[in-house]
N, CA, C and O of each residue as an XYZ file, in Angstrom:
460
protein
N      19.291    -29.339    -41.015
C      18.233    -29.071    -41.095
C      17.146    -29.490    -39.821
O      16.609    -28.823    -38.936
N      17.113    -30.797    -40.161
C      16.048    -31.459    -40.222
C      16.250    -32.193    -38.369
O      15.292    -32.509    -37.663
N      18.487    -32.363    -37.754
C      18.732    -32.726    -36.456
C      17.963    -32.042    -35.973
O      17.070    -32.600    -35.334
N      17.962    -30.162    -36.080
C      17.382    -29.660    -35.119
C      16.076    -29.572    -34.733
O      15.620    -29.488    -33.593
N      15.288    -29.609    -36.209
C      13.706    -29.959    -35.730
C      13.275    -31.479    -34.658
O      12.279    -31.595    -33.944
N      14.428    -32.524    -34.871
C      13.655    -33.612    -34.467
C      13.950    -33.359    -32.406
O      13.330    -33.757    -31.420
N      15.357    -32.405    -32.627
C      15.863    -32.084    -31.311
C      14.298    -31.198    -30.096
O      13.807    -31.443    -28.995
N      14.008    -29.781    -31.596
C      12.931    -29.351    -30.159
C      11.710    -30.785    -30.591
O      11.112    -30.999    -29.537
N      11.387    -31.376    -31.255
C      10.350    -32.072    -30.792
C      10.512    -32.897    -30.198
O       9.665    -33.214    -29.363
N      11.772    -33.676    -30.376
C      12.003    -34.302    -28.930
C      11.687    -33.676    -27.261
O      10.926    -34.182    -26.437
N      12.513    -32.464    -27.101
C      12.435    -31.853    -26.096
C      11.201    -30.836    -25.718
O      11.147    -30.122    -24.717
N      10.168    -30.953    -26.825
C       8.843    -31.123    -25.926
C       8.121    -31.571    -25.722
O       7.314    -31.344    -24.821
N       8.138    -32.802    -26.877
C       8.026    -34.442    -26.221
C       8.394    -34.878    -24.190
O       7.815    -35.450    -23.267
N       9.238    -34.406    -24.351
C       9.914    -34.729    -23.152
C       9.660    -33.332    -22.230
O      10.388    -33.235    -21.241
N       9.165    -32.776    -22.353
C       8.676    -31.897    -20.885
C       6.874    -32.069    -20.860
O       6.174    -31.427    -20.077
N       6.359    -32.998    -21.811
C       5.746    -33.225    -22.436
C       5.244    -34.510    -21.130
O       4.172    -34.343    -20.547
N       5.733    -35.185    -20.943
C       5.891    -36.312    -20.846
C       6.473    -36.636    -18.573
O       6.246    -37.486    -17.711
N       7.273    -35.270    -18.689
C       7.980    -34.587    -17.075
C       6.520    -34.683    -16.844
O       6.010    -35.660    -16.295
N       5.541    -33.180    -17.466
C       4.272    -32.558    -17.300
C       3.385    -33.630    -16.509
O       3.109    -33.708    -15.312
N       3.161    -34.144    -17.213
C       2.204    -35.725    -16.756
C       2.496    -36.212    -16.593
O       1.596    -37.002    -16.879
N       3.818    -37.261    -15.967
C       4.635    -37.986    -14.931
C       4.673    -36.829    -13.338
O       4.833    -37.630    -12.417
N       4.616    -35.777    -12.891
C       4.699    -34.893    -12.086
C       6.178    -34.805    -12.187
O       6.557    -35.766    -11.518
N       6.958    -34.351    -12.528
C       8.918    -34.431    -12.430
C       9.122    -32.141    -12.847
O      10.157    -31.476    -12.902
N       8.111    -31.833    -12.974
C       8.857    -30.398    -14.204
C       8.841    -29.921    -13.354
O       9.661    -29.037    -13.601
N       8.250    -29.605    -11.549
C       8.757    -29.661    -10.705
C       9.183    -30.528    -10.205
O       8.345    -31.251     -9.666
N      10.542    -30.926    -10.094
C      11.649    -30.805     -9.043
C      12.001    -30.542     -8.004
O      11.850    -29.442     -7.472
N      12.560    -31.550     -7.500
C      13.912    -30.149     -5.800
C      13.802    -29.692     -6.845
O      12.744    -29.163     -7.185
N      14.903    -29.768     -7.684
C      15.667    -28.373     -8.572
C      15.057    -27.534     -9.137
O      15.308    -26.640     -9.946
N      14.372    -27.840     -8.723
C      13.556    -26.873     -9.776
C      12.848    -25.454     -8.602
O      12.545    -24.294     -8.879
N      12.807    -25.999     -7.652
C      12.266    -25.095     -6.962
C      14.035    -25.311     -5.394
O      13.945    -25.347     -4.167
N      14.759    -25.358     -5.903
C      16.644    -24.702     -5.112
C      16.823    -23.632     -6.748
O      17.297    -22.496     -6.750
N      16.354    -24.311     -7.890
C      17.238    -22.396     -8.629
C      15.339    -21.182     -8.178
O      15.949    -20.436     -7.412
N      14.823    -20.983     -8.160
C      13.502    -20.309     -8.275
C      13.588    -20.438     -6.670
O      12.399    -20.726     -6.535
N      14.152    -20.447     -5.160
C      13.645    -20.280     -4.357
C      13.668    -19.105     -4.315
O      14.877    -19.322     -4.229
N      13.530    -17.689     -4.277
C      13.937    -16.729     -3.299
C      12.537    -16.286     -4.739
O      11.496    -16.278     -4.081
N      12.102    -15.919     -6.418
C      10.794    -15.838     -6.005
C      10.256    -16.801     -6.291
O       9.309    -16.483     -7.010
N      10.301    -18.084     -6.121
C       9.044    -18.530     -4.646
C       8.154    -16.860     -3.637
O       7.281    -16.014     -3.446
N       9.778    -17.742     -3.296
C       9.743    -17.158     -1.965
C       8.837    -16.597     -2.075
O       7.719    -17.106     -2.002
N       9.139    -14.994     -2.352
C       8.806    -13.289     -3.099
C       6.884    -13.351     -2.817
O       6.067    -12.664     -2.205
N       6.849    -14.768     -3.787
C       5.601    -14.838     -5.373
C       4.568    -14.952     -3.534
O       3.414    -14.553     -3.372
N       5.401    -15.554     -2.525
C       4.200    -15.969     -1.728
C       4.185    -15.612     -0.443
O       3.449    -16.177      0.366
N       5.191    -14.401     -0.041
C       4.892    -12.682      0.570
C       4.683    -11.990      0.055
O       4.295    -11.168      0.886
N       4.598    -11.488     -0.996
C       3.744    -10.786     -1.885
C       2.214    -11.004     -1.394
O       1.459    -10.171     -0.893
N       1.980    -12.377     -1.686
C      -0.103    -12.543     -1.711
C      -0.009    -12.719     -0.417
O      -1.164    -12.882     -0.023
N       0.934    -12.795      0.727
C       0.702    -12.886      1.407
C      -0.467    -11.261      1.858
O      -1.623    -10.895      2.074
N       1.177    -10.757      1.742
C       0.630     -8.819      1.501
C      -0.428     -8.575      1.627
O      -1.116     -8.048      2.501
N      -0.568     -8.966      0.736
C      -2.346     -8.840     -0.853
C      -3.201     -8.372      0.724
O      -3.592     -7.354      1.295
N      -3.157    -10.150      0.970
C      -4.028    -10.587      1.908
C      -4.521    -10.179      2.892
O      -5.679     -9.930      3.227
N      -3.146    -10.091      3.565
C      -2.979     -9.355      5.183
C      -3.405     -7.530      4.449
O      -3.465     -6.629      5.286
N      -3.620     -7.222      3.194
C      -3.986     -5.899      3.130
C      -5.338     -5.852      3.379
O      -6.041     -5.378      4.271
N      -5.591     -6.705      1.963
C      -6.725     -6.722      1.797
C      -7.850     -6.734      3.406
O      -8.670     -5.965      3.907
N      -7.444     -7.666      3.635
C      -8.152     -7.625      5.160
C      -7.805     -6.679      6.353
O      -8.047     -7.160      7.460
N      -7.358     -5.609      6.329
C      -7.257     -4.480      7.208
C      -8.039     -3.064      6.330
O      -8.180     -1.855      6.518
N      -8.375     -3.994      5.390
C      -8.428     -2.577      4.729
C     -10.080     -2.568      4.736
O     -10.663     -1.498      4.909
N     -10.911     -3.955      4.516
C     -12.393     -3.904      5.242
C     -12.811     -4.306      6.976
O     -13.824     -4.705      7.551
N     -11.297     -3.916      7.412
C     -11.612     -3.861      8.798
C     -12.268     -3.052      9.725
O     -13.011     -3.032     10.706
N     -11.141     -1.899      8.328
C     -10.854     -0.553      9.126
C     -12.602      0.018      8.034
O     -13.204      0.456      9.015
N     -13.495      0.220      6.979
C     -14.279     -0.011      6.593
C     -15.178     -0.662      7.286
O     -15.787     -1.337      6.457
N     -15.308     -0.718      7.596
C     -16.256     -1.846      8.888
C     -16.399     -1.150     10.253
O     -17.260     -1.291     11.121
N     -14.805      0.010     10.172
C     -15.059     -0.009     11.536
C     -15.807      2.349     11.416
O     -16.480      3.154     12.059
N     -15.085      2.260     10.284
C     -15.505      3.746      9.953
C     -16.871      3.435     10.454
O     -17.281      3.733     11.576
N     -17.909      2.468      9.019
C     -19.309      3.325      9.112
C     -19.846      2.958     10.887
O     -20.515      3.674     11.632
N     -19.263      1.607     11.145
C     -19.647      1.921     12.327
C     -19.886      3.576     13.731
O     -20.732      4.050     14.490
N     -18.444      3.811     13.254
C     -17.572      5.378     13.756
C     -19.390      5.900     14.151
O     -20.195      5.951     15.081
N     -19.151      6.376     11.805
C     -20.026      7.079     11.091
C     -22.213      7.062     12.690
O     -23.057      7.769     13.241
N     -21.838      5.969     12.517
C     -24.113      5.578     12.893
C     -23.777      5.298     14.191
O     -24.738      4.682     14.652
N     -22.369      5.498     15.584
C     -22.743      6.618     16.337
C     -22.961      8.071     16.580
O     -23.793      8.772     17.158
N     -21.271      8.315     15.527
C     -21.454     10.045     15.307
C     -23.096      9.948     15.661
O     -23.684     10.351     16.664
N     -23.800      9.031     14.059
C     -25.081     10.281     13.681
C     -26.047     10.012     15.122
O     -26.941     10.697     15.620
N     -25.594      9.038     15.428
C     -26.287      8.938     16.760
C     -26.199      9.444     17.621
O     -27.362      9.337     18.012
N     -25.346     10.405     18.912
C     -24.864     11.287     19.308
C     -24.853     12.576     18.639
O     -24.086     13.437     19.068
N     -25.578     12.814     17.676
C     -25.821     14.048     17.234
C     -26.908     14.714     17.304
O     -27.095     15.925     17.422
N     -28.317     12.997     17.147
C     -29.138     12.718     17.142
C     -29.750     13.891     18.396
O     -30.442     14.909     18.352
N     -28.713     12.700     20.037
C     -29.099     13.102     21.343
C     -28.346     14.845     22.063
O     -28.391     15.683     22.964
N     -27.816     14.486     20.979
C     -27.256     16.562     21.263
C     -28.112     17.616     20.948
O     -28.225     18.757     21.395
N     -28.756     16.915     19.983
C     -30.414     18.501     19.128
C     -31.213     17.630     20.015
O     -31.067     18.373     20.985
N     -32.027     16.550     20.544
C     -32.864     16.709     21.278
C     -32.383     16.972     22.819
O     -32.973     17.760     23.559
N     -31.350     16.287     23.171
C     -30.994     17.657     24.361
C     -30.510     18.242     23.991
O     -29.340     18.073     24.334
N     -30.641     19.121     23.282
C     -30.818     21.360     23.059
C     -31.841     21.514     23.187
O     -32.287     22.305     24.019
N     -32.463     20.904     22.512
C     -34.387     21.676     22.127
C     -34.312     21.731     23.890
O     -34.067     22.719     24.582
N     -34.728     19.765     24.519
C     -34.574     20.198     25.730
C     -34.605     20.887     27.035
O     -35.441     21.092     27.916
N     -33.567     21.119     26.848
C     -32.336     22.113     27.561
C     -33.031     23.415     27.076
O     -33.155     24.218     28.001
N     -33.506     23.839     25.920
C     -34.132     25.481     25.301
C     -35.597     26.078     26.322
O     -35.908     27.084     26.961
N     -36.111     24.898     26.012
C     -37.883     24.810     26.098
C     -37.793     24.922     28.122
O     -38.785     24.790     28.838
N     -36.581     25.145     28.560
C     -36.385     24.767     30.221
C     -36.430     26.217     30.236
O     -37.245     27.084     30.552
N     -35.151     26.151     29.736
C     -34.645     28.121     30.000
C     -35.865     29.110     29.918
O     -36.207     29.975     30.724
N     -36.605     28.622     28.333
C     -37.875     29.710     28.079
C     -39.164     29.419     29.277
O     -39.920     30.314     29.655
N     -39.210     28.325     29.649
C     -40.616     28.188     30.802
C     -39.360     29.742     31.999
O     -39.537     30.956     32.105
N     -38.309     28.867     32.585
C     -38.235     29.517     33.865
C     -37.543     30.727     33.481
O     -36.603     30.753     34.275
N     -37.433     31.887     32.633
C     -37.766     32.816     32.035
C     -39.144     32.920     32.023
O     -39.389     33.724     32.923
N     -40.259     32.542     31.484
C     -41.687     32.972     31.755
C     -42.623     33.384     33.421
O     -43.349     34.198     33.992
N     -41.843     32.006     33.544
C     -42.106     32.357     35.006
C     -41.499     33.402     36.123
O     -42.081     34.231     36.823
N     -40.101     33.048     36.024
C     -39.975     34.902     36.170
C     -40.219     35.486     36.014
O     -40.728     36.030     36.994
N     -40.284     36.189     34.903
C     -40.980     36.925     34.448
C     -42.441     37.524     34.905
O     -42.629     38.728     35.079
N     -43.961     36.002     35.160
C     -44.670     36.110     35.406
C     -44.084     36.774     37.097
O     -44.549     37.862     37.438
N     -43.294     36.205     37.852
C     -43.095     36.608     39.331
C     -43.217     37.873     39.131
O     -44.083     38.564     39.667
N     -42.270     38.325     38.259
C     -41.484     39.906     38.689
C     -43.186     40.456     38.786
O     -43.778     40.671     39.844
N     -43.847     40.633     37.207
C     -44.660     41.261     37.620
C     -46.059     41.170     38.248
O     -46.924     42.044     38.230
N     -46.127     39.836     38.859
C     -46.911     39.860     39.938
C     -48.873     39.531     39.078
O     -49.989     40.031     38.940
N     -48.269     38.683     38.855
C     -49.497     37.832     38.043
C     -48.800     36.723     38.732
O     -47.678     36.363     39.092
N     -50.474     36.244     38.730
C     -50.916     34.915     38.940
C     -51.080     33.720     38.531
O     -52.161     33.243     38.877
N     -50.054     32.679     37.588
C     -49.765     32.156     36.407
C     -49.207     30.493     36.635
O     -48.080     30.515     37.130
N     -49.582     29.449     36.460
C     -48.517     28.681     36.626
C     -49.141     27.596     35.757
O     -50.238     27.448     35.218
N     -47.888     26.821     35.842
C     -47.987     25.984     34.572
C     -48.809     24.796     35.150
O     -48.508     24.317     36.243
N     -50.048     24.234     34.270
C     -51.455     23.052     34.472
C     -50.383     21.725     34.946
O     -49.435     21.191     34.371
N     -50.940     21.534     36.069
C     -50.634     19.606     36.541
C     -51.315     18.827     35.240
O     -50.697     18.264     34.337
N     -52.637     18.938     35.378
C     -53.214     18.569     34.401
C     -52.307     18.510     33.578
O     -51.309     19.230     33.613
N     -52.681     17.112     32.217
C     -52.306     17.115     30.484
C     -53.469     18.026     29.373
O     -53.988     17.102     28.747
N     -53.963     19.061     28.965
C     -54.726     19.118     28.477
C     -55.835     17.801     27.327
O     -55.515     16.871     26.586
N     -56.495     18.104     27.532
C     -58.026     17.779     26.667
C     -58.673     17.711     26.139
O     -59.622     18.353     26.588
N     -58.970     17.088     24.918
C     -60.367     17.829     24.178
C     -61.550     17.914     24.219
O     -61.723     16.948     24.961
N     -63.301     18.563     23.886
C     -63.776     18.942     24.560
C     -64.562     18.089     22.988
O     -64.277     18.538     21.878
N     -65.276     17.187     23.095
C     -65.827     17.094     22.111
C     -66.699     17.177     21.737
O     -67.432     16.305     22.203
N     -67.634     18.383     20.408
C     -68.825     19.085     20.744
C     -70.468     17.563     20.108
O     -70.196     16.639     19.341
N     -71.937     17.783     20.711
C     -72.347     17.349     20.029
C     -73.312     17.994     18.640
O     -73.791     17.222     17.810
């Protein structure tokens, strides 16, 4: 039984000595675990690439939302201007049909200040 203890402590000391001296990751270690190491590296690269693609897509979505909001605002402004022009032209046609001699003023309105 004492021989087993000496054996485990000597291997533990040997592993510690190998780590300190840099022999723990030998060429043999990499040959035995090449498949696992390659799989780990590929998984890490795939994770990084997926994160980058996701962040790029999120930025594109945000910029497209901003562009959509601007386009909707332009649509509302254009629609309001169009409806205003239609109302004005309809009123002009109605006044001409009724023979009313009114027209839109060329000068903007001004405020009269009383003393």
